[in-house]
Phi, psi and omega in degrees: 000135183288164178292152175278138176278146177286132174279108190294328178297320178289320182297329180283338185257339188237139178241136178267124179277171182291336179273358177098003178278159178249129178248152180215165175276156176269153181276172172073026181246020186258321184212170183057048184276346183291331180275350181267143182287162180299318182293323178294319179293324176296319178295319179297327184288342180273161178273156180239158178260148177267130182231170174072213183290334177296325179296316180297317180294318181293320179296321178295320179294329178279347180079029181267000000 
């Protein structure tokens, strides 16, 4: 069976950690920030982990 190709769009958006978890950026942090609270903006600024079936699909897209 041939090797899986890496899906480059996913590779640019998702990072694989050393423990095997997948991290991603959060949405809604680019514009119209004045109406969002400080705590909400801080939460948006942190990275999130991908879990569940999305994790399995993303790992396959990365060729892991």
